[in-house]
C-alpha positions in Angstrom: 162.1 89.1 86.0 159.7 88.0 88.8 161.1 85.6 91.3 159.0 83.9 94.1 159.8 84.7 97.5 160.8 81.8 99.8 158.1 80.1 101.9 160.4 78.7 104.5 163.3 80.1 106.5 166.0 77.7 105.1 169.5 78.1 106.5 170.4 81.6 105.2 167.4 83.7 106.4 168.3 83.1 110.1 171.8 84.1 109.5 170.9 87.4 108.0 167.8 88.3 110.1 169.5 90.5 112.8 171.9 92.3 110.2 169.0 93.3 108.0 167.4 95.2 111.0 170.4 97.5 110.7 169.2 98.7 107.3 166.8 100.9 109.3 169.9 103.0 110.5 172.4 102.4 107.7 172.1 102.4 103.9 174.7 99.4 103.6 175.2 96.2 105.5 177.5 93.2 104.8 176.8 89.9 106.3 179.1 86.7 106.3 177.2 83.6 105.5 178.0 79.9 106.1 178.6 77.9 104.2 180.6 79.8 101.7 180.2 79.2 97.9 177.0 79.7 95.8 176.6 82.0 92.8 178.5 85.3 92.6 176.9 88.4 91.3 175.1 91.6 92.0 171.3 92.0 91.4 168.9 94.9 91.9 165.8 93.6 93.5 162.6 95.4 94.0 160.5 94.7 96.9 156.8 95.2 97.1 154.4 94.9 100.0 154.4 92.0 102.5 151.5 90.3 100.9 153.2 90.0 97.4 154.5 86.5 96.6 157.1 87.6 94.2 159.9 90.3 93.9 161.2 91.9 90.7 164.9 91.3 89.8 167.0 92.9 87.2 168.3 89.6 85.8 167.6 87.7 82.6 167.5 83.9 83.2 165.9 81.2 81.2 165.0 79.4 84.3 164.2 81.3 87.6 165.3 78.2 89.5 168.9 79.2 88.8 168.5 82.5 90.8 171.0 82.9 93.5 169.6 81.4 96.8 171.3 83.8 99.1 169.9 86.8 97.2 166.5 85.3 97.1 166.6 84.6 101.0 167.8 88.3 101.4 164.9 89.6 99.3 162.4 87.5 101.3 163.9 88.6 104.6 163.7 92.3 103.5 160.0 91.9 102.7 159.2 90.1 105.9 160.9 92.9 107.9 158.7 95.4 106.1 161.3 96.9 103.8 160.0 97.9 100.3 161.6 99.5 97.3 164.8 99.0 95.5 168.0 97.2 96.8 171.3 96.3 95.2 172.2 92.9 96.7 175.5 91.1 95.9 177.2 87.9 97.0 180.7 86.7 96.7 182.3 83.7 98.5 179.9 83.9 101.6 179.8 87.7 101.9 176.4 89.2 101.2 176.1 92.9 100.7 172.8 94.9 100.8 172.6 98.5 99.6 169.4 100.7 99.7 169.4 102.0 96.0 
């Protein structure tokens, strides 16, 4: 499913910005986000080039607006930092985990 990247920072991207840079050294990071809550789940996202307005997500939703905001923010931040390829992103109670697939 194609999901549009965010066009604004919002409240989650600034919280994850520095941590995502560590993916250049490590294949896994965990970030604690505030506030806690939000959708729980694990989704594979595929990030293309920086100029792409959407990313691919391995999820089947009838309405893309129900896509988890924290995972969408992570996908956008990954793109904006120049990361491409496949990532497993999970969220549970404010804990966001990103694995390079």
